[in-house]
C-alpha positions in Angstrom: -24.9 -91.4 -37.7 -24.4 -88.3 -36.5 -21.3 -86.1 -37.3 -18.9 -85.9 -34.6 -17.9 -82.1 -33.7 -13.9 -81.5 -33.8 -14.3 -78.2 -33.0 -16.7 -78.6 -30.2 -13.9 -80.3 -28.5 -11.4 -77.8 -29.5 -13.5 -75.0 -28.0 -13.5 -77.4 -24.8 -10.0 -77.8 -24.5 -9.2 -74.5 -25.0 -11.9 -73.4 -22.0 -10.0 -76.1 -20.1 -6.9 -74.4 -20.8 -7.9 -70.8 -19.8 -9.3 -72.4 -16.8 -5.9 -74.2 -15.8 -3.5 -71.1 -16.3 -6.0 -69.4 -14.1 -6.6 -71.6 -11.3 -2.1 -72.0 -12.1 -1.7 -68.8 -10.9 -4.3 -67.7 -9.0 -2.9 -70.1 -6.5 0.0 -67.9 -5.4 -2.8 -65.2 -4.4 -0.8 -65.0 -0.6 2.3 -64.0 -2.3 0.5 -61.6 -4.9 -1.7 -59.9 -1.3 1.8 -60.0 0.5 3.5 -57.9 -2.4 0.8 -55.5 -3.0 0.4 -54.8 0.7 4.3 -54.3 1.1 4.5 -52.0 -1.8 1.4 -49.8 -0.8 2.7 -49.6 2.5 5.9 -48.4 1.2 4.2 -46.1 -1.1 2.3 -44.1 1.6 6.1 -43.6 3.8 7.2 -42.8 0.5 4.5 -40.2 0.3 4.2 -39.0 3.8 8.5 -38.5 4.1 9.0 -37.1 0.0 8.5 -33.2 -0.4 5.6 -32.3 -2.3 6.2 -30.4 -5.9 3.7 -28.8 -7.5 3.6 -27.3 -11.4 2.6 -23.0 -11.3 2.0 -21.6 -14.4 0.9 -18.1 -15.8 0.3 -17.1 -19.8 1.2 -13.7 -21.7 -0.6 -12.7 -25.0 2.9 -11.7 -27.3 1.5 -8.8 -30.4 3.3 -8.8 -32.9 5.3 -5.5 -33.8 6.8 -6.6 -36.7 6.6 -3.2 -38.6 5.6 -3.0 -42.3 8.3 -1.4 -43.8 10.5 -4.5 -42.2 8.1 -7.3 -43.1 8.5 -5.9 -46.8 12.1 -5.7 -46.3 12.4 -9.0 -44.7 9.7 -11.5 -46.7 10.2 -14.1 -44.3 8.7 -12.4 -41.2 5.5 -11.4 -43.5 3.2 -14.4 -43.0 4.7 -15.8 -39.5 5.6 -14.0 -36.2 7.5 -16.7 -34.7 10.6 -14.9 -34.7 9.4 -12.4 -32.4 8.2 -15.1 -30.2 11.1 -16.4 -30.1 13.0 -13.5 -29.3 10.4 -13.1 -26.7 10.9 -16.6 -25.0 15.0 -15.7 -24.9 13.9 -12.5 -23.3 11.8 -14.0 -20.2 14.2 -16.6 -19.5 16.9 -14.3 -19.4 19.1 -13.6 -16.6 18.7 -10.5 -16.4 15.1 -10.3 -16.6 15.7 -13.1 -13.9 17.6 -11.0 -11.8 15.4 -7.5 -12.0 12.5 -9.9 -11.0 14.2 -11.2 -8.0 15.2 -8.0 -6.5 11.5 -7.3 -6.0 11.1 -10.5 -4.1 12.4 -11.6 -0.5 13.8 -15.4 -2.0 17.4 -14.2 -0.4 16.4 -15.8 2.9 13.7 -19.4 3.1 12.7 -20.1 6.1 11.8 -23.7 7.3 9.6 -25.3 10.0 11.2 -29.0 11.4 8.2 -31.5 12.0 8.8 -35.5 13.2 7.8 -36.1 9.3 9.7 -33.5 6.8 10.7 -29.6 6.9 8.4 -27.3 5.2 9.1 -23.7 4.3 7.0 -21.3 6.1 8.0 -18.6 3.1 4.6 -16.2 3.7 4.1 -17.8 6.8 7.5 -17.0 8.5 7.3 -15.5 12.4 10.5 -13.8 11.3 11.9 -12.0 8.7 15.8 -11.3 8.5 17.3 -8.3 6.6 21.0 -9.5 5.2 23.6 -6.7 4.1 24.8 -8.6 0.7 27.1 -6.1 0.9 29.1 -7.7 3.5 30.3 -11.4 3.5 27.8 -13.8 4.1 27.7 -17.8 5.1 25.6 -18.9 2.6 23.0 -22.4 2.2 24.2 -23.2 5.7 20.7 -23.6 8.0 20.5 -21.9 11.2 18.2 -23.1 13.7 16.6 -19.2 15.3 14.9 -20.2 18.7 12.4 -17.3 19.9 12.7 -17.0 23.5 11.0 -13.9 23.7 9.5 -11.0 21.9 12.7 -9.1 22.2 15.4 -11.9 22.4 16.2 -15.2 20.7 19.1 -17.3 20.4 20.8 -19.1 17.0 22.3 -22.5 16.9 23.7 -24.8 14.0 20.9 -27.4 12.7 22.0 -30.7 13.8 23.6 -32.5 10.6 23.0 -36.0 9.6 25.7 -38.6 9.6 26.8 -37.6 6.0 26.9 -34.0 6.6 30.7 -33.6 5.8 30.0 -29.4 6.2 28.3 -28.6 9.7 27.0 -25.2 10.4 30.2 -25.4 13.5 32.8 -25.1 11.1 31.7 -22.9 9.1 29.2 -19.7 10.9 31.2 -17.6 13.4 30.9 -19.0 16.9 30.7 -15.5 18.2 27.1 -15.6 17.3 26.1 -19.2 18.1 24.2 -20.2 21.2 24.3 -16.5 22.3 20.9 -14.3 23.3 20.4 -11.6 20.7 18.3 -8.9 20.5 15.4 -8.7 17.5 16.5 -5.5 15.5 19.9 -5.2 16.4 22.3 -5.3 13.9 24.3 -8.6 14.3 27.6 -8.4 12.9 30.7 -10.7 12.9 33.6 -11.7 10.5 31.5 -14.0 8.7 27.9 -12.3 8.5 25.9 -9.4 9.1 22.2 -8.8 9.1 19.5 -7.7 11.2 16.3 -10.3 12.2 12.4 -8.6 13.1 10.1 -10.8 15.0 7.0 -10.3 13.1 4.3 -12.5 15.1 5.0 -11.8 18.9 2.5 -15.0 19.4 5.5 -17.5 18.3 7.4 -17.8 21.3 9.2 -20.4 21.8 8.8 -21.8 18.1 12.2 -22.5 16.3 12.6 -21.6 12.9 15.2 -22.7 10.5 16.4 -20.0 8.1 19.1 -20.4 5.2 20.4 -17.8 3.3 21.0 -17.8 -0.6 22.8 -16.3 -2.6 21.4 -13.9 -4.7 23.7 -15.1 -7.8 23.0 -18.7 -7.0 18.9 -17.6 -6.8 19.2 -16.6 -10.4 21.1 -19.6 -12.0 18.2 -21.4 -9.8 15.3 -19.6 -11.0 16.1 -19.3 -14.8 16.9 -23.4 -14.9 13.5 -23.8 -12.6 11.1 -21.7 -15.6 10.1 -23.0 -18.6 8.2 -21.3 -21.3 6.4 -22.4 -24.2 3.9 -21.7 -26.9 0.5 -22.7 -25.6 -0.5 -23.5 -29.4 0.4 -22.9 -33.2 -2.0 -20.8 -34.1 -2.0 -18.4 -31.0 0.9 -15.9 -29.7 0.5 -16.7 -26.2 3.5 -18.6 -24.0 3.0 -20.4 -21.2 5.2 -19.7 -18.4 5.6 -22.8 -16.1 7.8 -24.0 -12.9 7.9 -26.5 -10.4 8.1 -25.2 -6.9 7.7 -26.9 -3.1 5.7 -23.9 -2.1 2.7 -23.1 -4.6 3.0 -19.5 -3.5 6.5 -18.7 -3.5 5.9 -19.9 -7.4 3.1 -17.8 -8.0 4.6 -14.8 -6.9 8.0 -15.4 -8.9 5.8 -16.5 -12.1 3.5 -13.3 -12.0 6.4 -10.8 -10.9 8.5 -12.3 -13.9 5.5 -11.4 -16.1 5.4 -8.0 -14.9 9.1 -7.4 -14.5 9.0 -8.3 -18.6 6.2 -5.6 -19.3 7.8 -3.3 -17.3 11.1 -3.4 -19.2 9.5 -3.6 -22.3 7.7 -0.1 -21.7 11.0 1.2 -20.2 12.5 0.5 -23.8 9.6 2.1 -26.0 9.5 5.0 -23.6 13.7 5.4 -23.9 13.3 7.2 -27.3 11.1 9.9 -25.6 12.9 10.4 -23.0 15.7 11.3 -25.3 13.5 13.4 -26.8 13.0 15.6 -23.7 15.9 15.8 -22.4 16.9 17.1 -26.1 14.2 19.6 -25.9 15.1 20.2 -22.6 18.8 21.5 -23.3 17.5 24.0 -26.2 14.7 25.1 -24.0 17.8 26.2 -21.3 19.5 28.1 -24.3 16.6 29.7 -25.6 15.1 31.2 -22.4 18.1 33.6 -21.7 18.2 34.6 -25.6 14.5 35.3 -25.5 14.6 37.3 -22.6 17.9 39.1 -23.6 16.0 40.4 -27.1 12.8 41.1 -25.2 14.6 43.6 -22.9 16.1 45.0 -25.8 13.0 45.0 -28.4 11.6 47.0 -25.2 14.3 49.1 -24.6 14.5 50.0 -28.0 10.8 51.3 -28.5 11.0 53.4 -25.2 14.5 55.2 -26.4 12.9 55.7 -29.9 9.1 56.7 -28.4 7.5 53.9 -31.3 4.1 53.1 -30.0 2.8 51.8 -33.1 4.4 51.5 -36.6 2.9 51.3 -40.4 0.4 49.6 -41.6 2.8 49.4 -44.4 5.5 48.7 -42.5 3.9 45.8 -40.2 2.8 44.4 -43.9 6.3 43.9 -44.9 7.4 43.2 -41.4 4.6 40.3 -41.3 5.8 38.3 -44.2 9.2 38.9 -43.7 8.6 37.1 -40.6 6.8 34.2 -42.1 9.8 33.3 -44.1 12.4 33.2 -41.3 9.8 31.2 -39.6 9.9 28.7 -42.7 13.6 29.2 -43.2 14.3 28.1 -39.6 11.7 25.1 -40.1 13.8 24.0 -42.7 17.4 24.8 -41.2 16.0 22.5 -38.1 15.0 19.8 -40.9 18.2 19.8 -42.3 20.1 20.1 -39.2 17.9 17.1 -37.9 18.5 15.2 -41.1 22.2 15.5 -40.9 22.0 14.3 -37.0 20.5 11.3 -38.5 22.9 10.9 -41.1 25.9 10.9 -39.4 24.3 8.7 -36.8 23.6 6.3 -39.9 27.0 6.7 -41.1 28.6 5.5 -38.0 27.6 2.1 -38.7 26.6 1.3 -34.9 24.3 -1.6 -33.9 22.5 0.5 -31.3 20.0 3.1 -32.4 18.3 3.7 -29.3 19.6 7.2 -29.0 18.3 8.3 -32.5 14.7 11.0 -32.5 11.8 9.7 -34.6 11.0 12.4 -37.1 7.3 12.6 -35.6 8.2 13.5 -32.5 10.2 16.8 -33.1 7.3 17.7 -35.7 9.1 16.3 -39.2 5.4 14.9 -41.0 7.4 12.1 -43.2 5.3 8.4 -42.2 8.3 6.8 -45.0 11.4 8.6 -42.7 9.3 7.8 -39.7 8.6 4.2 -40.3 12.2 3.3 -41.3 13.6 5.1 -37.9 11.0 3.4 -36.0 11.4 0.1 -37.4 15.2 0.4 -37.2 14.5 1.2 -33.4 12.4 -1.6 -32.9 15.4 -3.8 -34.4 17.7 -2.1 -32.4 15.6 -2.8 -29.0 15.0 -6.6 -29.9 19.2 -7.0 -30.5 19.4 -5.1 -27.0 16.7 -8.1 -25.4 18.7 -10.8 -27.1 22.0 -10.0 -26.2 20.7 -10.0 -22.4 20.6 -13.8 -22.6 22.9 -14.7 -25.8 26.2 -13.8 -27.5 26.7 -11.7 -31.0 27.2 -14.8 -33.0 23.7 -16.2 -32.1 22.0 -17.1 -35.3 18.8 -14.8 -34.2 21.3 -11.6 -33.8 22.6 -12.2 -37.1 19.2 -12.3 -38.7 18.3 -9.0 -37.2 21.9 -7.5 -38.2 20.6 -8.3 -41.6 17.2 -6.9 -41.6 18.8 -3.3 -39.9 21.6 -3.3 -42.4 18.7 -3.5 -44.8 16.7 -0.8 -43.0 20.0 1.5 -42.8 20.5 1.6 -46.4 17.0 2.4 -47.5 17.4 5.2 -44.4 20.1 6.6 -45.7 19.3 6.8 -49.3 15.6 8.8 -48.0 17.9 11.1 -45.7 20.1 12.1 -48.5 17.3 12.8 -50.6 15.4 14.9 -48.0 18.4 17.0 -47.9 19.2 17.7 -51.2 15.0 18.8 -51.3 14.7 20.7 -47.9 18.2 22.5 -49.5 16.1 23.4 -52.8 13.0 24.4 -50.8 15.7 26.9 -48.6 17.3 28.7 -51.4 13.7 29.3 -52.8 12.8 31.2 -49.4 15.4 32.9 -48.9 15.6 34.3 -52.4 11.8 36.0 -51.6 12.9 37.2 -48.3 15.9 38.9 -50.1 13.1 40.8 -52.1 11.3 41.8 -49.3 14.4 43.2 -47.6 14.9 45.5 -50.7 11.3 46.5 -49.8 11.9 47.1 -46.6 15.3 49.4 -47.1 13.0 51.7 -47.9 11.3 52.7 -45.1 13.2 55.1 -42.0 16.1 53.9 -40.5 14.5 53.9 -37.0 11.8 51.3 -38.2 14.4 49.4 -39.8 16.1 49.0 -36.6 13.4 47.7 -35.3 12.4 45.4 -37.4 15.5 43.7 -37.9 15.3 43.5 -33.3 11.9 42.4 -33.4 12.9 39.9 -36.3 15.1 37.9 -33.9 12.9 38.4 -30.8 10.2 36.6 -32.9 12.6 33.7 -34.5 13.4 32.8 -31.0 9.9 33.5 -29.5 8.5 31.1 -32.2 11.2 28.1 -31.7 10.6 28.6 -27.7 7.1 28.3 -28.2 7.4 25.4 -31.1 10.1 23.3 -28.7 7.4 23.9 -25.7 4.6 22.2 -27.6 6.8 19.2 -28.9 8.0 19.3 -24.9 4.1 18.7 -24.1 3.5 16.3 -27.1 6.3 14.1 -25.8 5.2 14.2 -22.2 1.8 12.9 -23.4 3.5 10.4 -25.4 5.5 8.8 -22.9 2.1 8.7 -20.2 0.3 7.1 -23.2 2.8 4.6 -23.9 1.2 1.6 -22.7 3.2 -2.6 -23.5 2.9 -4.3 -26.7 2.3 -7.7 -24.4 -0.1 -8.2 -22.2 -0.4 -11.1 -18.7 -3.6 -13.0 -19.9 -3.6 -15.5 -16.9 -1.8 -14.4 -13.7 -0.2 -18.0 -11.9 -2.9 -19.0 -9.1 -3.0 -22.4 -8.2 -0.2 -25.4 -8.4 -1.3 -29.1 -9.4 0.7 -31.5 -7.7 3.2 -33.4 -10.4 5.2 -35.3 -7.8 4.5 -37.7 -6.2 1.8 -39.1 -8.3 -0.1 -40.3 -5.4 -3.1 -42.0 -6.9 -0.8 -43.0 -9.9 1.9 -44.3 -7.1 -0.7 -46.4 -5.7 -2.1 -47.7 -8.6 1.2 -48.7 -9.8 2.1 -50.2 -6.3 -0.9 -53.0 -6.6 0.3 -53.7 -10.0 4.0 -54.0 -9.2 3.0 -56.0 -6.0 1.2 -58.0 -8.6 3.3 -58.2 -11.2 6.3 -59.1 -9.5 5.7 -62.1 -7.9 3.4 -63.0 -11.0 6.3 -62.3 -13.6 8.5 -64.1 -11.5 6.2 -67.2 -11.2 5.6 -67.3 -15.2 9.3 -66.5 -15.4 10.0 -69.5 -13.5 8.0 -71.9 -15.8 9.7 -70.6 -19.0 13.0 -71.7 -17.9 12.4 -74.3 -16.0 13.2 -77.8 -17.6 11.5 -79.7 -15.6 8.2 -81.9 -15.9 6.0 -80.4 -13.8 2.1 -81.4 -13.8 0.1 -83.3 -16.4 0.2 -80.8 -18.6 3.9 -80.6 -19.1 3.9 -84.5 -19.4 0.7 -84.5 -22.1 2.8 -82.1 -24.2 6.5 -83.2 -23.8 5.8 -87.2 -23.2 3.6 -88.8 -26.5 3.5 -92.5 -24.7 0.1 -93.2 -23.1 0.0 -92.5 -19.6 -1.0 -95.9 -17.5 -1.3 -94.7 -14.0 0.3 -91.3 -11.9 1.8 -92.6 -8.5 1.4 -89.5 -5.5 4.3 -88.3 -3.7 4.9 -90.5 -0.2 5.5 -88.9 3.2 6.6 -91.9 4.6 10.2 -92.8 5.7 10.3 -96.1 3.8 9.8 -97.1 0.2 8.5 -100.1 0.8 4.9 -98.3 1.8 2.6 -100.6 -0.4 3.8 -103.1 2.4 4.3 -100.9 5.8 1.3 -99.0 4.9 -1.2 -100.9 2.8 -3.8 -98.4 3.6 -2.1 -95.2 2.4 -2.9 -92.6 -0.6 0.1 -94.2 -2.5 -0.6 -97.7 -2.1 -4.1 -97.4 -3.6 -2.5 -95.2 -6.0 -0.2 -98.7 -6.8 -4.0 -100.6 -6.7 -4.9 -97.8 -9.5 -1.9 -98.9 -11.6 -2.5 -102.7 -11.0 -5.9 -102.6 -12.7 -4.9 -100.9 -15.2 -1.9 -103.4 -16.0 -4.9 -105.9 -15.4 -6.8 -104.1 -17.9 -4.4 -104.0 -20.5 -3.2 -107.3 -20.2 -6.4 -109.8 -19.3 -5.2 -112.2 -22.2 -1.3 -113.1 -20.0 -1.2 -115.8 -17.9 2.0 -114.9 -16.5 2.9 -111.2 -17.2 6.3 -109.8 -17.6 7.0 -106.2 -17.0 9.5 -104.0 -16.9 10.1 -101.0 -15.3 12.5 -98.1 -16.6 13.1 -94.4 -16.7 15.2 -91.7 -18.3 17.9 -91.1 -15.6 18.5 -92.4 -12.2 16.4 -90.9 -9.4 12.9 -91.0 -11.0 11.5 -93.7 -9.1 12.1 -97.0 -11.0 13.1 -99.1 -8.3 10.7 -97.7 -6.0 7.6 -98.0 -8.5 8.6 -102.2 -9.7 9.1 -103.1 -5.7 5.8 -101.7 -4.5 4.0 -102.8 -8.0 5.0 -106.3 -7.3 3.9 -105.8 -3.7 0.6 -104.7 -4.7 0.1 -107.5 -7.2 1.5 -109.6 -4.1 -1.6 -108.5 -1.9 -3.5 -109.0 -4.5 -3.0 -113.0 -4.6 -0.7 -112.7 -7.7 2.8 -114.8 -7.1 5.0 -112.3 -7.4 8.7 -111.6 -8.5 10.6 -108.6 -9.0 14.4 -108.8 -10.4 17.0 -106.2 -9.9 18.3 -106.0 -13.4 19.8 -103.2 -12.6 23.3 -104.8 -12.6 24.9 -101.2 -12.0 23.7 -100.1 -9.2 21.6 -102.6 -7.3 18.8 -101.4 -4.5 16.4 -103.9 -4.3 18.4 -106.1 -2.0 19.3 -103.4 0.1 15.4 -102.5 0.7 14.5 -105.9 1.6 17.0 -106.5 4.0 18.8 -109.1 2.0 22.7 -109.4 2.0 23.8 -112.2 0.1 26.4 -111.6 -2.8 24.1 -114.5 -4.9 22.1 -113.2 -7.7 21.2 -112.1 -11.2 24.8 -111.4 -12.6 26.1 -115.0 -10.5 23.1 -116.6 -12.9 24.4 -115.3 -16.0 27.6 -116.1 -15.6 26.6 -119.4 -14.8 27.9 -119.6 -11.3 24.3 -120.0 -9.8 21.1 -122.0 -10.1 17.7 -120.1 -11.1 16.4 -121.7 -7.5 19.0 -120.2 -5.7 18.7 -116.8 -7.0 15.6 -116.7 -5.9 14.2 -115.3 -2.4 11.4 -115.2 -0.8 10.0 -112.5 1.4 8.1 -111.9 4.6 5.1 -111.2 2.8 3.0 -114.3 0.8 3.2 -114.4 -2.6 6.1 -112.0 -2.9 9.3 -112.7 -4.0 12.6 -110.9 -5.3 15.9 -111.6 -7.2 18.8 -109.6 -6.1 21.3 -108.2 -8.7 24.4 -110.1 -7.8 27.8 -108.7 -7.3 28.3 -106.2 -9.6 29.9 -107.6 -13.1 32.4 -105.5 -15.3 30.2 -105.7 -18.6 26.3 -105.8 -17.5 25.1 -104.9 -20.8 26.8 -108.2 -22.6 25.3 -110.1 -19.8 21.6 -108.9 -20.0 22.3 -109.8 -23.8 23.1 -113.3 -23.2 20.8 -116.5 -24.5 20.7 -117.5 -20.5 18.6 -114.3 -19.6 16.0 -115.7 -22.1 15.8 -118.6 -20.1 16.1 -117.2 -16.8 12.7 -115.3 -17.8 10.8 -118.4 -19.3 11.3 -120.1 -16.0 10.1 -117.2 -14.3 7.0 -116.7 -16.4 6.5 -120.7 -15.5 6.9 -120.0 -11.9 4.9 -116.8 -11.1 2.2 -114.8 -12.3 3.4 -111.8 -12.5 6.8 -110.8 -13.2 8.4 -107.4 -12.3 11.8 -106.6 -14.4 13.7 -103.8 -12.7 16.2 -102.4 -15.5 18.7 -99.4 -16.0 17.7 -95.8 -17.1 16.8 -96.3 -20.3 18.2 -92.7 -21.1 22.4 -93.9 -19.6 22.8 -97.6 -20.7 21.6 -98.8 -23.9 20.8 -103.0 -23.2 17.4 -101.3 -21.7 16.0 -100.9 -25.3 16.5 -104.4 -26.6 15.2 -105.8 -23.3 12.2 -104.0 -24.0 10.9 -106.2 -26.8 11.0 -109.1 -24.0 8.2 -108.2 -22.0 4.4 -108.1 -22.1 4.2 -104.6 -20.8 6.7 -101.8 -20.4 6.6 -98.9 -17.5 8.1 -96.4 -18.3 8.4 -93.9 -15.1 8.4 -89.6 -15.4 8.8 -88.4 -11.8 7.2 -84.9 -11.1 10.1 -81.5 -10.6 12.5 -84.1 -11.2 12.6 -85.4 -15.1 13.8 -82.8 -17.3 11.9 -82.2 -21.0 14.8 -83.1 -23.2 15.2 -86.5 -21.3 12.1 -87.9 -23.0 13.2 -87.2 -26.4 14.7 -90.1 -27.1 11.9 -92.4 -26.0 9.7 -90.3 -27.8 11.4 -90.7 -30.7 11.7 -95.1 -30.2 8.0 -94.9 -29.4 6.9 -92.7 -32.7 9.9 -95.0 -34.7 8.1 -98.4 -33.6 11.3 -99.4 -31.8 9.3 -99.8 -28.4 6.2 -101.8 -28.1 3.3 -101.9 -25.4 5.0 -98.9 -23.4 3.2 -96.5 -21.3 3.9 -93.7 -18.7 4.3 -93.8 -15.2 3.5 -90.8 -13.6 5.8 -90.9 -10.1 5.8 -88.5 -7.1 2.9 -86.9 -8.0 1.6 -83.6 -5.3 0.6 -81.6 -7.9 -1.4 -83.7 -11.1 -2.1 -80.0 -13.2 -5.6 -81.0 -13.3 -8.1 -79.8 -10.5 -11.7 -80.3 -10.5 -14.1 -80.4 -7.5 -11.5 -81.6 -5.4 -10.4 -84.8 -7.6 -7.4 -84.9 -9.6 -7.5 -86.6 -12.5 -5.0 -88.7 -14.5 -4.9 -90.7 -18.0 -6.3 -93.9 -18.5 -8.6 -95.4 -15.8 -6.7 -94.5 -12.5 -7.3 -91.5 -10.1 -5.9 -90.4 -6.8 -7.7 -88.5 -4.4 -6.5 -84.7 -3.8 -4.4 -83.7 -0.7 -7.1 -81.3 -0.1 -10.0 -84.0 0.5 -10.8 -83.6 3.8 -11.9 -87.3 3.7 -8.3 -88.8 2.5 -6.8 -89.9 5.4 -10.3 -91.6 7.3 -11.0 -93.5 4.0 -7.9 -95.1 4.0 -7.5 -95.5 7.6 -3.9 -93.5 7.6 -2.4 -92.7 10.8 -2.2 -89.1 10.4 -4.7 -86.9 11.8 -6.9 -84.9 10.2 -6.6 -82.3 12.4 -3.0 -81.6 11.2 -3.6 -80.8 8.1 -6.3 -78.8 9.0 -4.3 -76.3 11.8 -4.8 -72.9 9.9 -1.1 -71.7 10.2 0.2 -74.9 8.4 -2.6 -74.2 5.8 -1.7 -71.0 5.2 2.3 -71.7 4.7 1.4 -74.1 2.1 -0.1 -71.3 -0.3 3.4 -69.9 0.1 5.0 -73.1 -1.4 6.1 -72.5 -4.7 5.6 -75.5 -6.8 
């Protein structure tokens, strides 16, 4: 025998489950479509009326300016230039640099053109230019409308404020200006404003331009906050300057001007030392020039007076040696003076070394001294840059102070050594001069006086020539100075960052789909009712015998009054199932119950009895719900005699059985409502009555109280051949089925089957049929042949109305 593959069945079940879930949520596609269209339209209008924001950026290369001497003194800077990059970032984001950058641009007046959609900033396309006198009081951040009347005249009016504008322009602007015809180029002055308006494009006569004055201070704050600076990557010293702006040319111009201002400021700092040197040299040249001219006239007068044309060879040789030694003494004195000035400068313990002059500039070739001073100047410049954006207690300032202290100590020690060594050299040179002076004293008196005057002249001439050379060198050094940093890429195009139109449209589609989808899923998760046959299968352990379609008739006697309806056909399916299950019983006793009231227990009982009677079976339906009887009302019976009357011994069996207008159909009313219904249904007389009914009727349908509310129904189930448990779609709660499941699993009730009542959506839908368990089926409401097949009085055209069918899609089930 071939082995049965259970895994294959599991696979088919899984595919059915997936297919069911897809069809279950796909039926709400009109909701998805409506929400998607709504969000797409909302996104379109959001984009249309929202101001676009663009990202503009430029890049700068930051070169390492840390000197080798500083690296030796500060070991933390040997392998990293992060400190230099941090300093540059702080400098670029400083308010001082922003203020200097804005001074080159004209951001203090903003120009706008108002359209029906949104206001657009004109920037470079403005037809007018407003020249503002910021030394005068100005009304700031108030939009004003300028009407260009002609190529010579204009008129200013306040912009109409919105409903929520509690600070309108009428209340701020001087009324002496508003509404008057003014002339382009004239100075417009009032108590609150002073400016000039120039017409740039005469072809824009008749246009309206909105302009707003922005305070330079507020602009500095705004631009400093908007600019974002970051390191491009950790492996390169390249900084990216980025800002978000609604006008790309405006953001581009600011970033480019900011980078250029930074380079200019850096170059200015580098030239500060050279400028101090040039200033010092110019002062010295001014003193020497007069002294040199005086000595030159004195020398010429002496030569004329003493008729000295040439001196002897011996005189010239001795004089030449003395002049050389004098030059050496002068140079040594200059060096000692410089060293002493450096020493005094260092002993002041100042933190600003921008005024110190490097030895290489004044002609002192000492590499170590020059390197230390350059390092000190560089650190001083970095400190001054940082102070433009941070305070004295900032960690970076403290770190630079420590580095400067180390350099100062090394520099002071080096200067003291140089002073001592230079003085020793000077003493040696002076002793040599004394020797030559003894030789020179032996010469004639006129030549001796001449030599003295000539020596003073030569001394001043050499010093003057030396200072001229140094001035030329300093000028060349200043002209050849370039910034250590450089602009890598100027800001050019902008990238749209808000709104992200493509992403927003995708988000609108996703939101339009997932919002209703999530609502439906959440509803299913939170819903505790039995929605369809799948829910019933998961929560109901009892075998399902049949499903009963939802009735749209105005009566509960559907089978008797509408025997050709779809609901009547579903009861025929239930009758066939019962006949199949209880085929060995000549007289079948059927008990009908449910969890709670309202699930269609009585509706099922009377229509099941009616369909049995229509099938030729002598049938009786008993209203055993002694607490809330209904069957007598449905049949129009008003007598108070019934089941309760018989059970208390006040009526006979024949008296309580009532016939109906339908052939083979009888019913037993409940009678008066007793005080002890549970005890009455437990008496021996009920069993005798059931035996009587079994002898006289072929089908006995017993309508009992809900099983979940009363206790006597459990005992009654043991007296019947078949027990039907009614579950109603969209009504029965899942937790109501817990008790009957426990009774069934513990075998406390037998011969019990489920009936799914009020079906509108069975839960399984394939090719137009909705199948239930067992042998029963009903046709789907979507089957176009249903009503014609059953002969229902409803016209197919009503069901096919396109508007009704479209609206039915929006019904959340």
